[in-house]
N, C-alpha and C positions, 0 to 999 in steps of 0.2 A: 462508583463502578458501575452499579445496581441498574442507572438511567441511560447506560452508553447504549447507543443503537450503531446501526451500520453507518448510517449517516455523518453520525457525528465524528465515530472515529475515522471515515475515509475524509473527511473534512483536514483532521490531524495528519493524516498520512499522506496525503496531498501534500500540504505546507513541508512537512520534514523530508520528503523525498525530492523534491524540489530543491530545500536548503541544501541537502547532501549531495546532489548531483551537482549543484554550482560550488561545492566545498566540501569534497570527502574528507573524511576522518575518521579513525577507529571509535571515537567515543559516538558520533553522529550514527556509525553503524550500530554499533550496539543498541541504541535508542530508539531506530528506526526498525530494529528486528525485533527488538520487543512490541512496539505497536503493531508490528506485523502478525507477530503471534498472538495479539488479542482481537486482531480486527479479522483474520482469514474465518476463524470459528464461527463468528457472529454474522458475517459474509453468507455463511453456507445455512445457518440457522436461521436466520430473519428473511434471507432473498432465495433461498434455495438453490443457490447459483455455486454448482461445485467447480466449474471452469475458473470462475472468479476468484472466489474462494483459494483454489490452487495458484492460481498466478500470482497472487498475494501472497501467499505462503512461499512461493520459490523466490521472488524478489526478495524477502528478507532474507532467505538462505543463502543468497549470492552475494551478499552484501560481508565483507568489501571486497571479496574475492573477484568480481568479475570489474571488467571497465566501466569508466562512467557511460562511454557508448553504447555498450551491452545494456545496462542498466537502464539507460534511457528509452532504449526501443521498448523491453519490459514496460517498463513505466508507460509510455505511451500505449501499448496494448492493454494494458490494466485501464487506464482512462477511458478507451473504446468500450472494452468491456462494461464497465460500471455504468457507463451512459446508458448502454442496451440494457443493463439491469436496474435502471432507474435512479442510480444514485448519481446524484448534481456534483460536481467538478468544484463545486463552492465558489469563491471568489481570487483563489489564485491562481 
């Protein structure tokens, strides 16, 4: 965990989010929420991007309450914000 950075965690976030949006479930939601809780403070600290950080936090908090379509819209917004902040969407 000491070497985790925003880009590494963001890559994991993308993969888990896409997996969840394809096949939602309680356990997947819990794992993704846990990842969001690790990622959003790192984004705020390392990138200084509070809007992106808040979007990631809100995405995690929305699991599994929001419908997949609503979550997809949040996810798409996060991808756009992340690109503007300099985070690469990885290969997924």
